[in-house]
C-alpha positions in Angstrom: 45.6 98.6 107.2 46.7 102.0 106.0 47.0 102.5 102.2 50.6 103.3 101.3 52.1 102.3 104.7 53.7 99.3 106.2 52.4 98.5 109.7 54.3 95.3 110.5 55.1 91.7 109.9 53.0 88.6 110.3 54.8 87.4 113.4 53.4 83.9 113.1 54.9 83.6 109.6 58.2 85.2 110.8 58.5 82.7 113.7 57.6 79.8 111.4 60.4 81.0 109.0 62.9 81.3 111.9 61.9 77.8 113.0 62.4 76.4 109.5 65.8 78.0 109.4 66.8 76.4 112.7 66.7 79.6 114.7 66.0 79.1 118.4 62.3 80.2 118.8 63.0 82.0 122.1 65.7 84.0 120.5 63.6 84.7 117.5 60.7 85.8 119.7 63.0 88.2 121.5 64.7 89.7 118.5 62.0 89.8 115.8 59.9 92.7 117.3 63.0 95.0 117.4 64.0 94.0 113.9 60.4 94.6 112.7 60.3 98.1 114.2 63.4 99.2 112.4 62.2 97.6 109.1 58.8 99.3 109.3 60.3 102.7 110.1 62.8 102.5 107.3 60.3 101.2 104.7 57.8 103.9 105.6 60.5 106.6 105.3 61.5 105.3 101.9 57.9 105.2 100.7 57.3 108.7 102.0 60.4 109.9 100.1 59.1 108.4 96.9 55.7 110.2 97.3 57.4 113.6 97.9 59.7 113.5 95.0 
């Protein structure tokens, strides 16, 4: 953990949510890491902007 930074998702929870929503688990496992990477980068950029100004 890093205070004030997002490191990633709980992939077990993300896959469980995908399963509950009826998403094919193989597709979810393939796509979630890429979606997570974009989300983490954008959230950290937003948080950095709020600290600077």
